[in-house]
TIKE-915878 format. One record per residue: x negated, y, z of N, C-alpha, C in turn. Coordinates in steps of 0.1 Angstrom, whole numbers, plus 5000, padded with zeros to 4 digits. Example, Ala and Ser with C-alpha at 12.3 -4.5 7.8 and 13.67 -1.06 7.14 Angstrom:
% TIKE-915878
486849435078487749555078486849675078/487249785071486349895071487150005079/
***
This chain:
% TIKE-915878
175374829456175874769468177274819471/178174729476179474759480179674729494/180274829501180474819516181974849519/182274809531183674829536183674829551/184774859557184974859572186174779576/185974679583187074599589187674689600/188974679602189674749613189274689626/188774769635188274729648187974859656/188774889666188575009673188675139665/188075239669188075369662187275369649/186075309650185075319639184975199631/185675089634185674969626184374889627/184274789618183074709617182574699603/181374739601180774739587180574599582/180974589569180674459562180074489548/179374399543178874399529179874319520/180274379509181274309501180674269487/181074159482180674109469181174199458/180474199447180774279436182174259431/182674139432184074109427185074129438/184674169450185574209461186274089467/185773969465186373849470185773799483/184573829486183873779498183073889505/182773869518182073969525181173899536/180273979542179373939552179374039563/179473999576179274089587177774109589/177474229593175974259595175674329608/176174279619175874349632174374359636/173574269630172174269633171474389626/172174449617171574569609172274699613/173574699612174374819615175874769618/176374819629177774779633178774869626/178474989622179475079615178775149603/179575199594179075269583178375399587/178975459598178375579603176875559608/176675449614175375409619174375389607/174975329596174175309584173675439578/174675529576174275649568173375739577/173375729590172475799599171075749598/170775629593169475569592169375499578/169875569568169975499555168675449549/167675519549166375479543165875349549/166075339562165575219569166475099567/167775119568168775009569169274959555/169475059546170075019533169274909526/167974909525167274809518167574669524/167774659537168074529543169474479539/170374579538171674539533171774499519/170874569511170774529496170374389495/169474339503169074199502170274099505/171074139515172274059518173274059507/173374179501174274199490173874109478/172674099475172174019464172473869467/172173829479172473689483173973659482/174773749486176173739486176673719472/176173799462176573789448176073659442/174973609447174373489442174973359448/175973379457176573269464175673199474/174673269479173673209488173873259502/174873339505175073389519175973289526/175373209535176073109542177173169551/176973289556177873349566178973419559/179073409546180173479538181573429542/182573519541183973479544184773539533/185973479531186873539521187473669526/187473769517187873899521189373929519/189973979529191374019528191374169528/191574229516191474379515192474449525/193574379528194574449537193974469551/192874399554192274409567191374529569/191174599558190174709558190774849561/189974919568190275069570189675149559/189775279559188975359550187475339554/186575339545185175309548184675379560/184975509561184675589573186075619580/186475539590187775569596187875709602/186775769605186675909609185275959606/185176089604183876149601183776289608/182576329609182276469615182676579605/182676549592182876649582183576599570/184676659567185476619555185776749547/185076769536185276899528185776849514/186776909509187376869496187276989487/186576959476186477059465187677059456/187577139446188677139436187977169422/187277069417186377079406187077069393/188377029393189077009380189977139379/189577229371190277359371191577359364/191877259355193177239350194177219361/193777139371194677129383194877259391/193777329393193777459400194777549393/194577559380195477659372196977619374/197277489373198677449374199277469388/198577429398199177449411199277589416/198277679411198377819414199477879406/199677839394200777889386202177849392/202177739399203477689405203877789417/202877849423203177949434202978089430/202878109416202778249411201478319415/200378249416199178299420198178299408/197478409405196478409394195278329399/194478279389193278209391192078309388/191378349399190278439396189178379387/188478469379187478419370186278359378/186078399390184978339398185178189400/186378139399186577999401185877909391/185477969379184677899369183177889373/182777969382181277979386181077949400/182077949409181877929423182877829428/182577709433183477609436184477649447/185677599446186777619456186677489465/186777519478186677409488187477439501/188077339507188677349520188077249529/188177269542187677179552188877109558/188976969556190076899561189776829575/190776769580190676699593189976559591/188876539597188176419596188276319608/189076359618189076279630189876149629/190776139620191576019619192175999605/191375929597191875899583192875779583/193575769572194575659571193875549564/194175419568193775309560194375299547/193675239537194075239523195475169521/195875079530197175009529198175049540/197775149547198675199558199675299553/200775319560201775409556201275559557/201875639548201675789548202775839557/202375869570203375919579203776069576/204976099576205476229573206576269582/206676389587207676439596208976459588/208876519576210176549568209876549553/210776499546210776509531210776649526/211376739535211476879531210076949530/209076889535207676949534207076939521/207676859511207176849498205976759498/206176629501205076539502204476499489/203176509487202476489474201276399477/200876319467199676249467198676329458/197376299459196376359450195276259449/195076199437194076109434192776179431/191776139438190476199438189276099439/188076149438186876079441186076149452/185376079460184576149470183276079472/182276159477180976099480180676109495/179876019500179376019514177876049514/177476149522176076189522175376139535/173976139534173176129546173076269552/172076299560171876439566171476529554/172176639553171876729542171376869548/170176909545169677039550170577159545/170477259553171077389548170477439536/171277509527170777579516170077489505/170477369504169877279494170277329480/169477299470169877319456170677199452/171477209441172177099436171276979432/170077009427169076899424168676829437/168476899448168076839460169276759466/170476819465171676759470171976619464/171576609451171876479444171176359452/170076379458169376279465169976239478/170976319483171576299496172976229494/173376199481174576129479174275979479/174875909489174575769491175775679486/176975719487178075629485179275709478/180075639471181275699464182475609468/183675679468184875609471186075689465/187275639465188475709460189175769472/189975869469190775949479192175959475/193075959485194376009484194476129493/194276249488194276369496195776419497/196476369507197876389509198076539511/199076599505199376739506200876759508/201176859516202576899519202777029512/203277019499203377139491204277249496/205277209503206277309509205577399519/204577349525203877429536202677519531/202277479519200977549514201177699512/202277749505202277889503202277979515/203077929525203078009538201778009545/201077899545199777899551198777979544/198677969531197678049523197978199524/199278229526199578369527198978439539/198678359549198078409562196678439560/195978379549194678419546193578329553/194078219560193078139567192977999561/193777969551193577839544194577729549/194277609544195177499548194977449562/195977399568195877329581197077229581/198277279585199377189586199777129572/199377189561199777149548198877029543/197776999551196876889547196776789559/197676699559197676589569196476489566/196476379573195376289571195276229557/194076219552193776159539193476009541/193575939529193175799529192175779519/191375669520190275639511190275499507/189675469495189675329490189075239500/189475109500188875009509187374989508/186875009496185474979493184775109489/183575129494182675239489181475179482/180875239473179875179465178675279463/177475219462176275309459176475349444/175875469440176075519427175575419416/174575339419173975249409174975139405/175975109413177075009410177875059398/177875189395178675239384177975229371/176675199371175975189359175975319351/176275309338176275429329177475519332/178375469340179575559343179175669353/178075649360177575759369176475839361/176875959357176076039348176276189351/175176259352175276399355175976439368/175976349377176576369390178076359390/178576289379180076269377180376119375/181576079377181975949374182775949361/182275879351182875889338183775759335/184875759343185875649341187275709344/188275649339189675699342190075659356/190875739362191475709375192975669373/193275549377194675499374195575519386/196675579384197675609394198975549390/199575479400200975419398201875479409/203075509405204075559414205275469413/205575399424206675309424206675199413/205375159410205175049401204975099386/205275219383205075279370203875359369/203175339357201975419355202275569355/201675639364201875789364200775869358/199575809358198475889352197275799351/196375829341195075769339194175869333/193975979340193076089335191576049336/190776099327189376069328188676159338/187876099346187276169358186076249354/185476229343184176289340184276429332/184876429321184676549312185176679317/186276679325186776809329186476849344/185476779349184976809363183976929361/184477049364183677169361182377169370/182477139382181377129392181176979395/179876939393179576799397179376779412/179176649416179076629430177876699436/176676689430175576769436175876919438/176576979429176977119430177877139442/178877039443179877049454179177039468/178276939469177476919481176677039485/175977089475175177209477176077329481/177177339475178077449479178477439494/178877309498179277289512178077319522/176877299517175677309526175077449525/175677539518175077669515174577739528/175477739538175177809551175177719563/175277589561175277499572174677359569/174277289579173877149578175077069576/174976959568175976859567175376729574/176076689585175576569592175876439584/174976339586175176209579176576159581/177176109570178576069570179476179566/178976289562179876399556180476349543/181776379541182476339530182876459522/182576459509182876569500183676519488/184876579486185776529476185676619463/186176559452186076619439187276709437/188376699444189576759440190376669431/191576699428192476619420191976599406/191876479401191376449388192476499378/192076579368193076639359192476669346/193176639335192776669322193776759314/193376859308194276929299194376859286/195376899277195476839264194276869256/193976799245192876829236192976969230/194277019229194477149223194477259233/194177219246194177319256195377329265/196477259261197677259269197477199283/198477199291198377159305198377009307/198576929297198576789298199976739296/200076599293201376539290201576419299/202876389302203076259310202676139301/202476029308202175899301203275869291/204475889295205575849286205575929273/204976049273204976129261203576119254/202876009257201575989250200376059256/200576119268199376189274198776089284/197676149291196976069302197676079315/198776159316199476179328198776259339/199076229351198576319362198176239374/197476299384197076239396197776299408/198776389406199576439416200976489411/201876499419203276539415203376689412/202576769419202576919416202376949402/201376879395201076909382202276879372/202776759373203876729364205076819367/205276859379206376959382206177089375/204877139375204577269369204777259353/204277139348204377119333205877119329/206677049337208177049334208677189335/208277269344208777409345208277489333/207077469328206577539317207377499304/207577369302208177319290209677329290/210377309302211777299302212477409311/211677489318212277599326212577559340/212377429344212677379357211977249360/211677229373210977099377212076999380/211976879374212976779377212376659385/211076639385210476529393210376569407/210976489416210876519430209576489437/209276549448208176509456208476379462/207476319469207676189475208776179485/209476069485210476039495210075919503/210675909515210375789523210675659515/209675569516209775449508209075449495/208775559490207975569477206575509479/206075449468204775379469203875439459/202575469463201575519455200375429455/199875399443198675319441197575389433/196375399438195275469432194175369430/193575359418192575259416191675299404/190475249404189575269392188975139388/188975119375188374999369187175019360/186274919360185074939351185474899337/184574899328184874879314185374739311/185074649321185474509319186874479326/187374589332188674569338188674529353/187474529359187274489373187474609382/188274589392188474699402187174729409/186774859409185474889415185574909430/186574989434186775029448187874959456/188574869449189874819455190874929453/192074909458193175009456193575079469/193875199468194675269478196175239474/196875179483198275129480199075159492/199875259492200575309503202075349501/202875329511204175379511204375499520/205275589517205575699526206575659536/206275679549207075639560207375759569/208575759575208875869584208175849597/207575959602206775949614207775919626/207275829634207975789646207075809658/207375889668206575909680206175769686/204875759690204475639697204775649712/205175539718205475539732204175549740/
***
């Protein structure tokens, strides 16, 4: 099943979306918002599945043509947004960029931060930034949405609480990260609002690509119209989603609608190197910090700039037939202007 949220007020309006992303149906008689749905998933989801089937069969009379630009992030806000960092090639590179060693425990215990969930960015809305001097970066990721997760669940138990998947642009301000982390309390100002793909999907929509709690498909990233990366999401994800959800719930409950991210999708070279740009025959990258660190390793200095006002980032994932699964996150960086 594929779901989305039309822009309307703070929490939007839940709709069921056809598999090809061309049509949708409003479902106020079942649930008005995605948050309402995940809070009563076992009762409401089967009723939406029936509508989804009719929609794909062309039998939903109430269907309308879908304008993806009218969509917000599937959850415009959430009570809990926790982002892991399960691709340790990425962790090694960004820590190397700030001269920080990677502890051995990172291979056995997931790294995670708690982000701001009160106001996400729509997938086609601008990335507002105060200054280019903050080192604006995108990060292409995958995330899951859960129902209510008990405290201290095992990864095996956590797997049953994963209800939906979507893509993420976890915006980072690289210039602010070192100073914040040096204080010992983690990210805050360095992690502004994230954005999510216009469509979220149940795991069964991925077919064989959903295996071992991972998505086994490439994540396609374009920067200003040029392919920047297409790393594989599955093989180098050290901790799978059930492990990440269990880690987040180790000492606390996760309320329905909790969003848990994978961290930046990243692949090393087959020979163990840090990866290569697309132009050099590699799979490229899902963020600027990685390519900048690779440039420094290979050439002694970083030449790729961080994002500037007007730059455009597009993040998308396709199935084996070339069909977009989640729709695209497609955004430009804009200078923040105070609202009257």
